[in-house]
C-alpha positions as CSV (number, residue, x, y, z in Angstrom):
1,X,9.1,1.7,14.8
2,X,7.5,-0.4,12.1
3,X,5.6,1.0,9.2
4,X,1.9,0.0,9.2
5,X,1.5,-1.3,5.7
6,X,-2.0,-2.1,4.3
7,X,-2.2,-4.0,1.0
8,X,-5.6,-3.8,-0.6
9,X,-5.6,-6.0,-3.6
10,X,-8.3,-8.1,-5.1
11,X,-6.0,-10.9,-6.3
12,X,-5.8,-13.4,-3.4
13,X,-2.9,-15.4,-4.9
14,X,-0.8,-12.3,-5.4
15,X,-1.5,-10.9,-1.9
16,X,-0.8,-14.3,-0.3
17,X,2.6,-14.5,-2.0
18,X,3.4,-10.8,-1.4
19,X,2.5,-10.9,2.3
20,X,4.4,-14.2,2.8
21,X,7.6,-12.6,1.5
22,X,7.0,-9.4,3.4
23,X,6.5,-11.3,6.7
24,X,9.5,-13.6,6.1
25,X,12.0,-11.0,4.9
26,X,10.8,-7.6,6.0
27,X,9.1,-8.2,9.4
28,X,11.5,-5.8,11.1
29,X,10.3,-3.0,8.7
30,X,6.6,-3.6,8.2
31,X,3.5,-4.7,10.1
32,X,1.4,-6.0,7.1
33,X,-2.4,-6.0,6.8
34,X,-4.0,-7.7,3.9
35,X,-7.4,-6.7,2.6
36,X,-9.2,-8.3,-0.3
37,X,-12.7,-6.7,0.3
38,X,-14.2,-3.3,1.0
39,X,-15.5,-4.4,4.4
40,X,-12.0,-5.6,5.5
41,X,-10.4,-2.3,4.5
42,X,-13.0,-0.3,6.5
43,X,-12.5,-2.6,9.5
44,X,-8.7,-2.3,9.4
45,X,-8.8,1.5,9.2
46,X,-11.2,1.5,12.1
47,X,-8.9,-0.5,14.3
48,X,-5.4,0.6,13.1
49,X,-3.5,3.7,12.1
50,X,-2.1,3.0,8.7
51,X,1.0,4.6,7.3
52,X,1.2,3.2,3.8
53,X,-1.6,1.8,1.6
54,X,-0.8,-0.2,-1.6
55,X,-4.0,-0.9,-3.5
56,X,-5.2,-2.0,-6.9
57,X,-7.7,-0.1,-9.0
58,X,-10.6,-2.0,-7.4
59,X,-10.0,-0.2,-4.1
60,X,-8.6,3.3,-4.9
61,X,-11.8,5.1,-4.2
62,X,-12.3,3.4,-0.9
63,X,-8.8,3.8,0.4
64,X,-8.8,7.5,-0.5
65,X,-11.6,8.0,2.0
66,X,-9.2,7.0,4.9
67,X,-6.2,8.7,6.3
68,X,-2.7,7.3,5.5
69,X,0.6,9.1,5.1
70,X,1.1,7.5,1.7
71,X,-1.3,5.9,-0.8
72,X,0.1,4.0,-3.7
73,X,-1.5,2.3,-6.7
74,X,-0.3,-1.2,-7.5
75,X,-0.7,-1.0,-11.2
76,X,-0.6,-4.0,-13.6
77,X,-0.9,-1.8,-16.7
78,X,-4.0,-3.6,-17.9
79,X,-6.5,-1.0,-16.6
80,X,-6.5,2.7,-17.6
81,X,-8.3,4.8,-15.1
82,X,-8.4,8.4,-13.8
83,X,-7.0,7.3,-10.4
84,X,-3.6,6.7,-12.0
85,X,-3.3,10.5,-12.4
86,X,-4.0,11.1,-8.7
87,X,-1.9,8.4,-7.0
88,X,1.7,7.5,-7.3
89,X,1.9,4.0,-8.7
90,X,4.1,1.0,-8.4
91,X,4.2,-1.7,-11.1
92,X,2.6,-5.0,-9.9
93,X,4.8,-7.5,-11.7
94,X,8.3,-7.0,-10.5
95,X,10.6,-8.3,-7.8
96,X,9.2,-7.9,-4.4
97,X,12.5,-6.3,-3.2
98,X,11.9,-3.6,-5.9
99,X,8.3,-3.1,-4.7
100,X,9.6,-2.7,-1.1
101,X,12.3,-0.3,-2.2
102,X,9.8,1.9,-4.0
103,X,7.3,1.8,-1.1
104,X,10.0,2.9,1.3
105,X,11.2,5.6,-1.0
106,X,7.7,7.0,-1.5
107,X,7.0,6.8,2.2
108,X,10.3,8.5,3.2
109,X,9.5,11.3,0.8
110,X,6.1,12.1,2.3
111,X,7.3,11.5,5.9
112,X,10.3,13.9,5.4
113,X,8.0,16.5,3.8
114,X,5.4,16.1,6.6
115,X,8.0,16.6,9.3
116,X,9.3,19.9,8.1
117,X,8.4,22.9,10.1
118,X,6.2,25.3,8.4
């Protein structure tokens, strides 16, 4: 089963590069959805169950309105905001393999916790 992975980032060049690598190297792990606008985020959530959201500070308030097992902030360290205190974050400018590793680790932690009886 693939992880349904939504990337909501305003930087089109960055999202194009990230999605290209994810599709080429991690297509067996992720189904990737790219959103660069509020309308696209809403449309994607309306059509698809999303497991993990990786968003920048432009979209944190929007994605928090929708259900996902894990919501992560893609943080470039240039913006200080209150959302950083409420969402786990991943640094934007690092190797994509490191981003993938962190996403999988964060997702596994919430998935394991969510599957415990209780």
